[in-house]
KEKE-3310 file (N, C-alpha, C; in steps of 0.2 Angstrom, whole numbers, plus 5000, padded with zeros to 4 digits):
npx = (4425:4414:4418:4421:4406:4400:4406:4403:4388:4387:4394:4384:4375:4380:4379:4365:4362:4372:4369:4353:4344:4344:4338:4330:4335:4348:4356:4358:4366:4368:4363:4363:4356:4347:4343:4348:4346:4352:4340:4332:4327:4323:4335:4330:4326:4328:4328:4320:4326:4319:4321:4316:4317:4320:4313:4302:4294:4304:4308:4307:4302:4300:4304:4298:4305:4308:4320:4324:4317:4325:4337:4346:4349:4364:4374:4383:4386:4376:4365:4354:4359:4362:4358:4365:4378:4380:4383:4374:4371:4358:4350:4336:4338:4347:4344:4342:4331:4325:4314:4307:4301:4290:4294:4293:4284:4284:4278:4263:4267:4279:4293:4306:4317:4326:4342:4355:4357:4356:4346:4335:4327:4311:4294:4278:4268:4257:4241:4244:4246:4261:4259:4266:4275:4267:4266:4266:4250:4235:4227:4215:4214:4225:4235:4248:4260:4275:4290:4302:4319:4320:4316:4302:4306:4319:4331:4324:4325:4321:4315:4304:4298:4297:4291:4281:4270:4267:4277:4294:4311:4321:4334:4351:4364:4379:4394:4398:4393:4381:4367:4353:4336:4323:4306:4287:4272:4259:4243:4232:4238:4250:4264:4272:4278:4280:4275:4286:4282:4269:4254:4236:4227:4223:4206:4190:4178:4176:4169:4166:4162:4164:4168:4175:4182:4181:4176:4163:4155:4146:4152:4155:4153:4145:4138:4142:4148:4154:4161:4174:4181:4187:4194:4187:4193:4196:4195:4204:4204:4209:4218:4223:4228:4217:4207:4194:4187:4175:4170:4155:4154:4153:4157:4161:4170:4186:4191:4200:4192:4184:4191:4196:4200:4208:4212:4220:4224:4239:4247:4258:4257:4270:4278:4274:4280:4287:4279:4264:4246:4238:4225:4214:4205:4192:4185:4173:4167:4173:4186:4197:4208:4213:4229:4236:4249:4261:4278:4294:4302:4293:4280:4268:4261:4249:4241:4229:4223:4216:4223:4235:4248:4245:4251:4263:4268:4279:4283:4295:4295:4305:4312:4300:4287:4275:4260:4256:4251:4243:4238:4233:4227:4218:4217:4214:4221:4233:4242:4242:4252:4253:4264:4265:4276:4275:4288:4291:4287:4283:4281:4276:4273:4265:4261:4244:4234:4216:4205:4189:4185:4175:4168:4170:4180:4192:4197:4214:4211:4219:4219:4232:4243:4244:4240:4246:4240:4234:4220:4215:4205:4197:4192:4185:4186:4176:4180:4190:4205:4209:4224:4239:4250:4258:4249:4239:4237:4236:4222:4205)
npy = (4678:4682:4691:4680:4676:4688:4687:4675:4678:4689:4684:4674:4684:4689:4678:4675:4685:4681:4667:4668:4658:4647:4632:4635:4626:4620:4629:4624:4620:4601:4596:4584:4578:4588:4600:4617:4636:4652:4667:4678:4691:4690:4694:4686:4675:4659:4643:4630:4612:4599:4585:4575:4554:4547:4536:4540:4549:4560:4578:4592:4599:4614:4623:4638:4644:4651:4661:4659:4672:4686:4683:4678:4671:4661:4656:4650:4644:4635:4639:4647:4662:4675:4689:4701:4696:4694:4700:4707:4706:4712:4721:4730:4739:4746:4756:4774:4781:4771:4766:4755:4737:4724:4706:4698:4682:4677:4680:4690:4699:4702:4712:4721:4735:4748:4753:4763:4761:4744:4729:4728:4714:4714:4715:4718:4724:4715:4713:4720:4723:4721:4732:4738:4750:4757:4753:4749:4743:4745:4729:4716:4702:4697:4686:4678:4672:4682:4678:4665:4660:4646:4630:4626:4634:4626:4623:4612:4597:4587:4572:4567:4551:4545:4532:4530:4538:4540:4539:4546:4553:4555:4566:4565:4575:4566:4565:4572:4566:4565:4556:4544:4542:4533:4536:4534:4543:4547:4536:4536:4548:4558:4562:4578:4589:4604:4607:4600:4590:4579:4578:4578:4567:4575:4577:4574:4582:4594:4606:4617:4633:4643:4636:4636:4629:4635:4625:4627:4619:4605:4607:4622:4638:4651:4660:4670:4678:4694:4697:4704:4707:4696:4681:4665:4650:4632:4627:4640:4654:4668:4683:4701:4715:4727:4716:4711:4703:4700:4692:4689:4688:4683:4681:4673:4679:4673:4659:4646:4635:4638:4644:4656:4648:4646:4642:4639:4640:4646:4654:4663:4672:4684:4695:4709:4724:4725:4723:4711:4709:4697:4692:4703:4703:4711:4718:4730:4737:4736:4741:4731:4719:4706:4704:4697:4697:4694:4698:4701:4688:4680:4676:4687:4688:4698:4705:4720:4733:4746:4750:4747:4737:4724:4711:4697:4685:4678:4667:4660:4659:4655:4644:4640:4634:4635:4630:4634:4630:4635:4636:4644:4648:4656:4660:4669:4669:4666:4666:4654:4647:4638:4634:4624:4619:4609:4595:4604:4611:4626:4633:4642:4651:4664:4674:4682:4695:4696:4699:4701:4696:4694:4704:4706:4695:4702:4695:4696:4710:4722:4738:4746:4737:4726:4709:4696:4682:4665:4660:4643:4634:4639:4639:4643:4641:4638:4631:4621:4610:4602:4595:4587:4603:4603:4594:4603:4608:4600:4597:4592)
npz = (5827:5822:5812:5803:5802:5797:5786:5777:5777:5770:5757:5755:5750:5739:5732:5729:5722:5712:5708:5704:5698:5704:5713:5728:5738:5734:5740:5750:5763:5773:5787:5798:5789:5784:5776:5780:5776:5775:5775:5765:5766:5780:5793:5807:5801:5794:5780:5781:5773:5767:5757:5748:5745:5729:5727:5732:5723:5724:5725:5734:5750:5758:5771:5781:5794:5811:5821:5837:5851:5848:5843:5827:5813:5810:5798:5796:5808:5804:5813:5827:5833:5847:5842:5845:5841:5828:5813:5802:5786:5780:5791:5796:5806:5801:5794:5794:5798:5805:5818:5824:5820:5814:5821:5812:5811:5822:5842:5843:5852:5849:5844:5836:5841:5835:5840:5840:5825:5827:5830:5845:5854:5860:5870:5867:5881:5891:5887:5875:5859:5844:5831:5816:5812:5820:5835:5849:5852:5862:5866:5869:5862:5860:5865:5865:5873:5878:5868:5873:5871:5870:5870:5861:5849:5846:5836:5823:5823:5815:5803:5793:5789:5775:5770:5777:5787:5799:5806:5811:5809:5821:5824:5836:5843:5847:5856:5845:5833:5824:5829:5823:5829:5825:5827:5833:5830:5843:5842:5827:5822:5813:5805:5804:5796:5797:5808:5814:5822:5829:5820:5817:5805:5787:5787:5779:5779:5777:5765:5753:5752:5741:5722:5708:5694:5682:5670:5667:5671:5684:5695:5696:5703:5696:5701:5712:5704:5696:5682:5670:5655:5656:5649:5647:5644:5640:5653:5660:5667:5657:5663:5661:5658:5666:5666:5677:5692:5701:5718:5728:5744:5761:5777:5793:5806:5807:5815:5822:5824:5814:5800:5788:5772:5757:5742:5728:5710:5701:5686:5678:5664:5660:5669:5675:5679:5695:5707:5707:5708:5715:5723:5733:5747:5754:5768:5767:5778:5792:5787:5785:5776:5768:5755:5741:5732:5718:5719:5712:5714:5724:5734:5743:5756:5765:5779:5782:5791:5791:5782:5786:5788:5795:5798:5788:5778:5766:5752:5742:5725:5716:5705:5701:5690:5677:5681:5698:5714:5727:5743:5758:5775:5785:5805:5812:5822:5816:5800:5789:5775:5759:5744:5730:5717:5704:5711:5721:5737:5746:5764:5776:5791:5800:5815:5818:5821:5823:5813:5804:5789:5775:5764:5750:5736:5726:5713:5704:5701:5700:5697:5698:5699:5688:5685:5674:5665:5671:5680:5687:5695:5708:5725:5741:5758:5776:5785:5795:5788:5797:5798:5791:5787:5774:5767:5763:5750:5742:5746:5745)
capx = (4418:4408:4420:4418:4399:4399:4408:4399:4382:4388:4396:4377:4369:4382:4377:4362:4362:4373:4364:4347:4340:4345:4334:4333:4339:4353:4362:4356:4373:4366:4365:4358:4352:4342:4345:4348:4350:4351:4331:4337:4322:4322:4339:4329:4322:4330:4325:4323:4326:4317:4324:4312:4318:4317:4309:4293:4292:4308:4305:4309:4299:4306:4299:4302:4307:4309:4324:4322:4317:4332:4342:4348:4352:4371:4374:4390:4387:4370:4360:4353:4362:4360:4357:4371:4384:4378:4382:4367:4369:4351:4349:4333:4339:4354:4341:4344:4325:4322:4312:4305:4299:4289:4298:4289:4283:4285:4272:4257:4270:4286:4296:4313:4316:4331:4346:4363:4359:4358:4341:4335:4321:4305:4287:4274:4265:4251:4235:4244:4249:4264:4257:4269:4275:4263:4272:4262:4243:4229:4221:4215:4214:4234:4235:4252:4267:4280:4294:4307:4324:4322:4310:4300:4311:4325:4331:4320:4329:4316:4312:4298:4300:4295:4286:4276:4268:4265:4284:4298:4317:4322:4343:4353:4370:4382:4399:4401:4392:4373:4365:4347:4333:4315:4299:4281:4266:4252:4237:4228:4243:4254:4272:4270:4284:4278:4276:4290:4280:4264:4247:4230:4228:4217:4198:4188:4170:4175:4166:4168:4158:4162:4172:4177:4190:4179:4176:4156:4153:4144:4157:4157:4148:4145:4131:4141:4155:4155:4168:4174:4187:4191:4193:4188:4194:4200:4197:4207:4204:4214:4219:4228:4228:4209:4201:4190:4182:4174:4168:4154:4153:4151:4159:4161:4175:4192:4192:4203:4187:4182:4197:4197:4203:4208:4214:4220:4231:4239:4251:4259:4260:4277:4279:4272:4282:4290:4272:4257:4242:4232:4219:4212:4200:4192:4182:4175:4164:4177:4192:4200:4207:4220:4230:4241:4254:4267:4284:4299:4300:4289:4272:4267:4255:4249:4234:4232:4216:4215:4229:4243:4249:4245:4255:4263:4274:4283:4284:4296:4294:4310:4311:4295:4287:4269:4254:4259:4245:4243:4233:4231:4223:4219:4213:4212:4228:4240:4241:4247:4252:4258:4264:4269:4275:4279:4289:4294:4283:4287:4278:4276:4266:4265:4255:4241:4227:4209:4200:4183:4185:4177:4162:4171:4186:4195:4204:4219:4209:4220:4222:4238:4247:4241:4244:4244:4243:4228:4218:4212:4202:4198:4190:4184:4181:4174:4182:4196:4205:4212:4228:4246:4248:4261:4245:4233:4237:4230:4213:4199)
capy = (4673:4688:4693:4676:4677:4693:4684:4670:4680:4693:4679:4672:4689:4688:4673:4675:4688:4676:4662:4669:4653:4640:4631:4637:4620:4621:4630:4623:4612:4597:4596:4579:4574:4591:4610:4626:4642:4659:4670:4685:4694:4693:4690:4682:4669:4652:4640:4620:4608:4592:4581:4569:4551:4547:4530:4542:4555:4565:4582:4597:4601:4618:4626:4644:4644:4659:4660:4661:4679:4690:4679:4679:4666:4659:4652:4647:4637:4632:4638:4653:4664:4680:4695:4705:4693:4692:4708:4705:4713:4714:4723:4734:4743:4752:4763:4780:4783:4765:4765:4748:4733:4720:4701:4692:4673:4676:4681:4695:4707:4704:4717:4724:4740:4751:4756:4761:4755:4736:4727:4724:4711:4718:4713:4723:4723:4710:4714:4725:4719:4726:4735:4739:4758:4761:4752:4745:4747:4741:4722:4710:4698:4697:4682:4676:4675:4686:4670:4663:4658:4638:4624:4623:4637:4628:4620:4604:4589:4577:4571:4562:4543:4543:4527:4528:4543:4540:4536:4550:4551:4562:4566:4571:4574:4563:4566:4575:4563:4563:4549:4544:4540:4531:4538:4534:4547:4543:4534:4542:4555:4558:4569:4587:4595:4613:4609:4597:4585:4573:4579:4572:4567:4578:4576:4574:4585:4600:4608:4625:4639:4642:4635:4637:4627:4637:4621:4628:4609:4606:4610:4629:4640:4656:4663:4678:4681:4696:4697:4709:4708:4690:4677:4659:4645:4626:4627:4642:4659:4673:4689:4706:4724:4729:4713:4711:4696:4700:4688:4695:4684:4684:4676:4675:4681:4667:4656:4642:4629:4639:4649:4656:4646:4648:4637:4641:4637:4653:4653:4668:4675:4687:4698:4715:4727:4721:4720:4711:4706:4690:4695:4706:4699:4715:4720:4737:4740:4737:4742:4725:4717:4703:4704:4691:4697:4693:4701:4697:4679:4680:4676:4689:4687:4703:4707:4724:4736:4755:4753:4749:4729:4719:4703:4697:4682:4676:4660:4660:4655:4652:4640:4637:4633:4633:4632:4637:4627:4640:4636:4650:4647:4662:4656:4674:4669:4666:4663:4649:4649:4634:4634:4619:4618:4601:4593:4607:4613:4629:4633:4648:4653:4669:4676:4686:4697:4693:4704:4700:4694:4697:4707:4702:4694:4703:4691:4701:4714:4728:4743:4749:4730:4722:4703:4694:4675:4663:4655:4640:4630:4642:4636:4647:4638:4642:4625:4618:4602:4601:4590:4592:4610:4601:4591:4607:4609:4593:4595:4591)
capz = (5824:5822:5806:5798:5801:5791:5777:5774:5775:5764:5752:5753:5747:5733:5728:5725:5716:5703:5707:5707:5696:5708:5719:5736:5744:5730:5743:5757:5766:5776:5795:5802:5784:5786:5773:5781:5773:5776:5772:5761:5769:5789:5798:5811:5797:5790:5778:5781:5767:5767:5751:5748:5738:5722:5728:5735:5721:5725:5725:5741:5755:5758:5778:5785:5802:5814:5826:5846:5851:5850:5840:5820:5810:5807:5792:5795:5810:5803:5821:5829:5839:5848:5837:5844:5839:5821:5808:5796:5779:5781:5796:5796:5809:5800:5789:5798:5801:5808:5826:5828:5817:5818:5822:5809:5813:5831:5843:5843:5855:5848:5839:5837:5841:5834:5844:5836:5819:5830:5833:5852:5853:5864:5870:5870:5890:5891:5882:5870:5851:5841:5824:5811:5812:5827:5838:5855:5852:5866:5859:5873:5860:5857:5871:5864:5878:5875:5866:5875:5869:5870:5870:5855:5844:5847:5829:5823:5821:5815:5797:5791:5785:5768:5767:5783:5788:5807:5810:5809:5814:5826:5827:5841:5843:5854:5855:5838:5828:5823:5829:5820:5831:5826:5833:5833:5834:5844:5836:5822:5820:5807:5806:5802:5795:5800:5817:5818:5826:5827:5821:5815:5795:5787:5789:5774:5781:5773:5759:5750:5752:5734:5719:5703:5689:5673:5666:5667:5674:5690:5700:5696:5706:5696:5705:5714:5703:5691:5679:5666:5652:5658:5642:5650:5640:5641:5659:5665:5667:5657:5665:5658:5662:5664:5668:5684:5692:5710:5720:5734:5749:5769:5780:5800:5809:5805:5823:5823:5822:5807:5798:5781:5769:5749:5738:5719:5704:5696:5682:5676:5657:5661:5675:5672:5683:5702:5711:5704:5715:5715:5728:5736:5752:5759:5772:5770:5784:5795:5784:5786:5769:5765:5749:5739:5727:5717:5720:5709:5715:5730:5734:5748:5760:5771:5781:5784:5796:5790:5776:5789:5788:5803:5800:5782:5777:5760:5751:5736:5718:5714:5699:5700:5682:5675:5686:5705:5718:5732:5749:5764:5778:5790:5809:5818:5826:5813:5794:5785:5767:5756:5736:5727:5709:5702:5715:5725:5741:5752:5768:5780:5796:5804:5820:5816:5825:5823:5807:5800:5784:5770:5759:5742:5733:5719:5709:5699:5697:5703:5690:5700:5702:5687:5684:5667:5667:5671:5685:5688:5702:5713:5731:5746:5763:5781:5789:5795:5786:5803:5796:5791:5784:5769:5763:5761:5743:5739:5748:5744)
cpx = (4415:4412:4419:4410:4398:4402:4406:4394:4382:4390:4390:4375:4372:4379:4370:4359:4364:4371:4357:4341:4341:4341:4336:4340:4346:4358:4360:4361:4368:4370:4360:4351:4345:4346:4346:4350:4347:4341:4335:4331:4322:4330:4337:4325:4329:4326:4328:4321:4324:4318:4318:4316:4317:4311:4300:4292:4300:4306:4308:4303:4303:4300:4302:4301:4309:4315:4320:4321:4322:4338:4341:4350:4361:4372:4381:4392:4379:4364:4358:4356:4362:4362:4364:4378:4385:4380:4377:4367:4364:4346:4344:4336:4345:4352:4342:4338:4320:4319:4312:4302:4297:4292:4291:4288:4283:4277:4269:4262:4277:4287:4303:4314:4324:4335:4354:4364:4359:4350:4341:4329:4318:4299:4285:4270:4258:4244:4235:4250:4253:4259:4262:4268:4268:4265:4268:4255:4238:4225:4224:4213:4221:4234:4241:4258:4272:4287:4299:4314:4326:4317:4308:4302:4318:4325:4329:4326:4329:4316:4308:4300:4296:4291:4279:4276:4267:4272:4290:4306:4319:4332:4346:4362:4374:4389:4403:4399:4383:4371:4356:4343:4327:4311:4292:4277:4264:4247:4235:4231:4247:4262:4268:4276:4284:4280:4282:4289:4275:4256:4241:4230:4223:4210:4195:4179:4170:4175:4167:4161:4157:4167:4172:4182:4186:4181:4166:4153:4150:4146:4158:4152:4150:4142:4133:4147:4154:4161:4166:4180:4190:4190:4193:4186:4198:4200:4201:4202:4208:4214:4222:4226:4220:4204:4200:4188:4183:4169:4164:4153:4153:4153:4161:4169:4180:4194:4198:4199:4184:4185:4192:4200:4202:4213:4213:4227:4232:4243:4253:4264:4268:4272:4278:4272:4284:4284:4267:4252:4238:4226:4220:4204:4198:4186:4179:4170:4170:4185:4198:4203:4214:4223:4235:4245:4260:4274:4292:4297:4300:4283:4270:4260:4251:4241:4236:4223:4219:4219:4234:4241:4251:4250:4257:4267:4275:4283:4290:4295:4299:4311:4305:4292:4279:4266:4258:4251:4247:4239:4234:4227:4224:4215:4210:4217:4235:4238:4244:4249:4257:4258:4270:4269:4280:4282:4290:4289:4285:4281:4281:4270:4269:4260:4253:4235:4219:4205:4195:4185:4178:4167:4164:4178:4189:4200:4206:4216:4210:4223:4230:4244:4246:4243:4242:4244:4235:4226:4214:4211:4204:4195:4190:4181:4181:4176:4189:4199:4208:4217:4235:4247:4252:4253:4238:4233:4234:4222:4209:4199)
cpy = (4677:4690:4686:4675:4680:4691:4679:4672:4684:4690:4676:4677:4688:4680:4672:4679:4686:4673:4662:4662:4648:4640:4633:4632:4619:4624:4631:4617:4607:4597:4591:4576:4581:4599:4612:4628:4648:4662:4676:4692:4698:4690:4684:4674:4663:4650:4631:4617:4601:4589:4575:4565:4552:4540:4533:4549:4559:4574:4585:4599:4609:4623:4632:4644:4650:4658:4662:4669:4682:4687:4680:4673:4667:4654:4647:4642:4634:4632:4646:4657:4673:4685:4699:4701:4693:4699:4704:4709:4717:4719:4728:4739:4750:4756:4767:4781:4776:4765:4759:4744:4726:4711:4697:4683:4673:4678:4689:4701:4708:4708:4717:4732:4742:4754:4756:4759:4747:4737:4725:4720:4712:4714:4719:4720:4718:4714:4721:4720:4724:4725:4739:4746:4762:4760:4747:4746:4741:4734:4715:4703:4694:4693:4678:4679:4679:4679:4671:4663:4650:4636:4625:4630:4636:4624:4613:4601:4583:4577:4567:4554:4544:4540:4527:4536:4546:4538:4544:4549:4555:4562:4569:4570:4574:4562:4568:4572:4563:4559:4549:4538:4538:4533:4538:4540:4543:4539:4538:4546:4552:4562:4574:4590:4600:4612:4605:4591:4581:4580:4574:4573:4573:4574:4576:4578:4592:4605:4616:4626:4642:4640:4635:4634:4631:4634:4621:4618:4612:4609:4618:4633:4649:4662:4670:4680:4686:4699:4703:4707:4701:4685:4669:4655:4640:4628:4631:4651:4665:4679:4694:4711:4725:4723:4712:4705:4698:4694:4689:4688:4685:4680:4679:4677:4674:4664:4649:4634:4630:4645:4649:4653:4645:4644:4638:4640:4645:4649:4661:4668:4678:4692:4707:4722:4723:4720:4718:4706:4702:4691:4700:4704:4707:4713:4726:4741:4740:4739:4735:4724:4711:4704:4700:4694:4695:4698:4699:4689:4678:4680:4681:4690:4693:4704:4716:4729:4744:4757:4750:4741:4727:4713:4701:4690:4681:4670:4663:4656:4655:4646:4637:4639:4633:4634:4631:4635:4631:4637:4642:4649:4652:4660:4662:4673:4670:4664:4659:4649:4642:4633:4628:4621:4613:4598:4596:4611:4617:4631:4636:4648:4657:4672:4682:4689:4695:4697:4700:4701:4692:4700:4704:4699:4696:4698:4694:4706:4723:4732:4745:4743:4724:4715:4700:4686:4674:4658:4648:4636:4634:4640:4642:4642:4641:4636:4625:4611:4599:4592:4594:4598:4606:4598:4599:4608:4605:4593:4597:4591)
cpz = (5822:5812:5803:5798:5794:5783:5772:5773:5768:5757:5750:5749:5741:5728:5727:5721:5709:5701:5708:5704:5699:5713:5726:5742:5739:5734:5751:5761:5772:5782:5796:5797:5783:5782:5778:5776:5776:5771:5769:5761:5777:5790:5804:5807:5796:5786:5778:5776:5768:5761:5751:5741:5735:5722:5731:5731:5718:5726:5733:5745:5758:5767:5782:5792:5804:5819:5833:5846:5854:5845:5830:5820:5807:5802:5792:5801:5811:5811:5822:5833:5841:5845:5839:5844:5832:5817:5801:5791:5778:5784:5795:5799:5806:5795:5796:5800:5805:5815:5825:5821:5818:5818:5819:5811:5819:5834:5841:5847:5853:5843:5842:5839:5841:5839:5843:5831:5821:5832:5841:5852:5861:5865:5870:5878:5887:5890:5879:5861:5847:5834:5820:5809:5816:5832:5843:5854:5858:5861:5866:5868:5859:5866:5870:5871:5875:5874:5870:5869:5868:5871:5864:5847:5845:5837:5827:5819:5817:5808:5795:5787:5780:5765:5773:5786:5796:5809:5805:5811:5816:5826:5833:5841:5848:5853:5849:5834:5829:5824:5828:5825:5830:5829:5829:5835:5838:5837:5835:5823:5817:5810:5802:5802:5797:5808:5822:5824:5822:5825:5818:5809:5795:5785:5781:5774:5780:5767:5758:5751:5742:5730:5712:5696:5682:5669:5663:5666:5681:5694:5702:5698:5703:5698:5707:5712:5698:5689:5673:5661:5654:5652:5647:5643:5641:5647:5663:5663:5665:5660:5661:5659:5659:5666:5675:5685:5701:5712:5727:5737:5756:5773:5789:5800:5810:5813:5818:5819:5814:5802:5789:5777:5761:5746:5731:5717:5699:5690:5676:5669:5657:5665:5671:5677:5690:5706:5705:5709:5710:5718:5731:5740:5755:5763:5775:5773:5789:5792:5785:5778:5768:5758:5749:5735:5728:5717:5719:5710:5721:5730:5742:5750:5766:5775:5784:5788:5794:5785:5780:5789:5796:5803:5790:5783:5769:5759:5742:5730:5714:5712:5699:5693:5681:5679:5694:5708:5723:5737:5755:5768:5784:5797:5813:5825:5823:5806:5790:5778:5765:5747:5736:5719:5709:5710:5722:5731:5746:5758:5774:5784:5800:5809:5815:5818:5820:5817:5806:5793:5778:5768:5753:5742:5727:5717:5702:5696:5699:5696:5690:5699:5695:5686:5677:5666:5668:5679:5683:5695:5708:5719:5735:5751:5767:5785:5789:5793:5793:5802:5795:5785:5776:5765:5760:5755:5742:5742:5747:5734)
residu = (MET:MET:TRP:SER:THR:LEU:LEU:VAL:LEU:CYS:LEU:ALA:ALA:VAL:LEU:ASP:SER:VAL:HIS:GLY:GLN:LEU:ALA:LEU:CYS:GLN:GLU:ALA:PRO:LEU:VAL:ALA:ASN:ILE:GLY:TYR:ARG:TYR:SER:THR:SER:GLU:CYS:GLY:HIS:TYR:LEU:GLN:CYS:HIS:ASN:ARG:PRO:VAL:SER:GLU:GLY:ALA:GLY:THR:ILE:VAL:VAL:TYR:ARG:THR:CYS:GLN:HIS:GLY:TYR:TYR:TRP:ASN:GLN:ASP:LEU:LYS:GLU:CYS:ARG:PRO:ASN:ARG:GLN:ILE:THR:CYS:PRO:ILE:GLU:LYS:CYS:SER:THR:VAL:ASN:ALA:ARG:HIS:PHE:LYS:MET:GLU:GLY:SER:SER:CYS:ARG:ALA:HIS:TRP:THR:CYS:ASN:ALA:PHE:ARG:SER:THR:ALA:GLU:CYS:CYS:SER:PRO:GLY:PHE:ARG:TYR:VAL:PRO:GLU:GLN:GLY:CYS:ILE:GLY:ASP:LEU:THR:CYS:LEU:ASP:PRO:CYS:PRO:GLY:THR:CYS:GLY:LEU:ASN:GLU:ILE:CYS:ARG:ALA:VAL:PRO:ASP:TRP:THR:ARG:SER:GLU:TYR:TYR:PHE:HIS:TYR:GLU:LEU:GLU:ARG:GLY:THR:TRP:ASN:ARG:TYR:GLU:ARG:LYS:CYS:PRO:LEU:GLY:ASN:VAL:PHE:ASP:VAL:LEU:GLU:CYS:GLY:CYS:ASN:LYS:PRO:VAL:ARG:GLN:ASP:CYS:THR:ALA:GLU:PHE:ARG:ILE:ASN:PHE:SER:PHE:ASN:ALA:THR:ASP:ASP:PHE:ARG:ARG:ALA:VAL:SER:SER:ASN:VAL:ASP:ILE:ARG:GLN:GLY:THR:ALA:GLN:PHE:ARG:ASN:GLY:SER:SER:TYR:VAL:ILE:ASN:ASN:VAL:MET:THR:THR:PRO:THR:LEU:GLU:ARG:PRO:MET:PHE:LEU:LYS:PHE:ARG:TYR:ASN:GLU:ALA:PHE:ARG:ASN:GLY:THR:GLN:ARG:ASN:LEU:PHE:GLN:ILE:GLN:ASP:ASN:ILE:GLN:CYS:ASN:ALA:MET:THR:ILE:ASP:LEU:LYS:ASP:GLU:LEU:ILE:GLU:ILE:ALA:LEU:THR:HIS:LEU:GLY:ASN:THR:GLN:ALA:SER:LEU:VAL:LEU:SER:THR:ARG:ARG:PHE:THR:ASP:PHE:ILE:ASP:VAL:ALA:VAL:MET:TYR:THR:GLY:ARG:GLU:ILE:VAL:ALA:VAL:ALA:ARG:SER:GLY:SER:MET:VAL:HIS:ILE:ASN:ARG:VAL:SER:ALA:PRO:SER:TYR:ARG:LEU:MET:ASN:SER:ILE:ARG:VAL:ALA:SER:SER:ALA:ALA:PHE:PRO:PHE:TYR:GLY:SER:PHE:ASP:ASP:LEU:ALA:LEU:TYR:ASN:CYS:HIS:PRO:ALA:GLY:ARG:VAL:VAL:ASP:LEU:VAL:ASN:TYR:ILE)
# end
């Protein structure tokens, strides 16, 4: 079985290089009407694809999922298995100098430790947080339990009822056959594909701290923005090498009730190098920052303290075209991000420590990693939509 797993994963890696222009879910075989595929960045991650019917506008929702603690994704079996049973071609511990690294998407304590070029799942002691490249560091705000290998970490086998938001279908394997059962959410709730369960719908009382759509109308807030070499025309802001756009703003430390919620639209004219910076959200007093970068066909969101990465997540932009809508929400406990292009929606979430942000937002102003393209409809909130994550890109 280990040999067949290696063959499947290696073949998948080859397919990525040959068919890099395929949409992610074209490589996702269906199980119980849900598509599953490997991740090309983390052995313990996989992607879950929900295909909307043509009658509901078609399109795909891709949810980035994390396997149970100590498990890797097995594309052959379409499930997570103990990592010692899997030979993963992107095993990070295969590097000679690798010692340990973060278990992305898991709790604040979980990490991998390298031993004989293989990964072992571990957790920091209570009251400690795992910090990439540093190890377990004392942090009394890290309250996550050490994750288990069952319960909520099991593979999601539920799909939305696309015509009724409060209903969903749950699949159960019975005598070798996947049987579908209709379920209804509690009163006032709707089905959320990220939670794989029911949640309250988006509320409408969250207003922006700052918003600008570059149309010079009543909704634009230019008062706190300082720009240089930015060409604003036809309702968009055009950026190139040397452009600078800075928004001065002070917000409280993000919490679940009052998170930092950033929403924007961008369109990249052309790639200038492997990495291109979209945002640098900074707190210069405590040396905290959140960066949003483009790296090849990925959006990477990273939270740093004193220059060290504390949490990061990625969203694929493969086959995304024209303007891309992005929403990023940081609650002080996790970072949730959504990207949409046309009918395709990608969703990801990771655990994150609590840091204060911010004194300023620098939009595509990095001299080292310049962005060439345009922005539209940039908005910053200090409140919680309190609804389905998939709706965040449509919010307000």
